[in-house]
C-alpha positions, 0 to 999 in steps of 0.5 A: 500500500503506497503513501497515496492509499495510506493518506486517506486513512491517516486523515480519517484516523486523525479526524477521529482522534481529534473528535474524541479529544474535543468530545472528551473535553466537552464532556469534562466541562459538562460534568464539571458544570453539572456537578455544581448544579443543586439536585444534579443526579448522583448514582452509585453501585452497591453490593446487594449483600450490603442492603436489606429488604431485597427479598420483598421486591415486587413485580417479579415471578415466584422463584426469582430473587435479587442476586445476593452476589450482584450489585444494584444501582442507587440514586441520591435524590437530593445530593449535597455539594460534597456528594456531588463533588465526590461523584464528579471524582468518579468520572472526571479523571478518566474523561480528562485522561482520554482527552489527553491520550486522544490529543497526543494521538492526533498529534502523532497522526498529524506528524505522520501525514506531514513527514516521515513517521519512522523517527526516534521522536515518534518512538519517544512520543509513543513510549510517553503515551504508553506510560501516560496511559498505563500510569495515568490509568492506574491513577484514575483507577485509584482516584475513582475507587477512592471516590466510590469508597467515600461516596458509598460511606455517605449513603449507607447507615452503617457508614461501611464503604464498599471495595473497588469493583473495577480494574485498571487492566484495560488501561494497562492493556492499552498502554502495552499496545502503545508501548509495542508500537513505540518499540516497533518504530524504534527498531525500524529506526535503528535498522534504517540507521544500520542500513545507511552505514552499509550503503 
């Protein structure tokens, strides 16, 4: 596939990355504004084992019960400012991280359109994006888990908080993909340099 065939794909991928970047920024601003609006929605998932009265749920046939090992979504009808800010911490960090990853990806694709992408600079940028995704994802997981823990403590009579139910595996996997591409580019650059010394 020659450069003319690749160019439309690069434009589409770059456009997609830029759309994701802008959409994520807009979503972040919206979440921030909504968080300061009184009575804005605050929801959270709690383990059904921590709740009582679920054995009397109506509207279901005989022999059907709420899964005691499952989770149920609850909504706070009149959340306080503190609850809204804690809830904001469960969503905003991940959206901001996605926006930054999309922005840097768009920059990489723009550079690939304008010049030779097989450079040491591209390899370094991919490696940085890999670290940003992996370590930033771990940070997002830690913040959101802590926020879930704090929010759950405000809605349970016992004040008992729940354990994190999400996993940072997805962030680590995506970071590994970026790192692999960075190493492939770096290897290609090194091989080109070796060939240049032989010619």
